[in-house]
N, C-alpha and C positions, 0 to 999 in steps of 0.2 A: 344688661346682658355682662357675664362676667368672662374677658377675652384672659385671664391669668390661666384658666382652666385647659384652653386649648396650646399653648405653649408649651414645649417641654419642659420636663423641670430641671435640667443641667443644660446651658445651650454652649456645651465646647466646641470651641473653634481654635484656629491654627491649623498646623501640621499634624497635630492628632487625628481631627475631623477629617481628614482629606484623608489621612491612609486610612481609616475606617470605612471609609465610602468605598476607595479603591480596593482595598481588602481582596470582596468577593468576585472581583472581577478579575484579577491576579488566577485566583484559585481557580474561578473558569477554564483560561486560557492555561492555566496548567494540567486542565483536566482533558483539556482537549489537548493539549501538546502529547501527551504519555497515551489515552485512550485511542488519540487518532489518527496523529501524523506519523509517530516514531512507529508505529507500527506497520505501517503502509511502506512508508520510504526501506523498512530493514525488508520487506519483503519484494521492494520493489528492487534494490541491491542485488538480494538473493538470487531473486530471476534474471539480472542482466547477468549475473556471474553465471547462471546455469545455462544462458545462450551463447557465451562467449567461448564456454566450453563445447561445445558442440563440432561433431567430428563425423566424416566419411562410415556409413557403416551403424551405426547408431541407432537404436528401435526409438521412437518416439510416439509419444501421444497427442495429436493435434487438437485446438480448442474444439474442436466438430466433435471429439470422439474416437476418431479413426485410428489407425495405428497405423504408420510407416517406417522403412528405413530410409536414412539418410544418402543422397546418392553422390554429393556433392555439394560444398559449401561454398558461397561469396560471400562478400561484406552486409546487405541487406538484406539478400534473399539465399534459400536454400533447392534442392530438388531432392523429390520423394519420390522414392519407390512404393507406388501404392500396387500392387499385386503385381501385375508383368509391364503398367506402365507407369512414365516417369513424369511427374508434374511440379510445373514452380509455384513457390510459397513463401510466403515473409516469415521470417525467423521469428516474428511476434507470434504464429501460431502457431508453436509448439506449444503445447501446456506443460510437460514434464517427458523427462527418461521415461521408457515401459518397463525399465528393472526399478525406478524407485517405489517406493512408496505410497500408496494413495493420499492426497492432501487432506488434513482432519480441517474440518469447520469448527 
């Protein structure tokens, strides 16, 4: 049996071989960063900024799809006027301001 046929034609060793082996993993990590991590962190920062700007009198759309008017704002909670009743909700329940255009997916 001839084992010389099984071995690679040119056996490269040293730093060049290590770089060639690590390069695909680095490329995949960069793709994950630019396609997943970066857009999500950007959207999270935009949402935090939007929630920080909420004030009494703003009309908002909740994550449940209900439209409500903010009655008063606290640090973690907001009081919403829905019809004739006032309810307490978390700030994170606000999906968007009612005056904003609908988000495109």
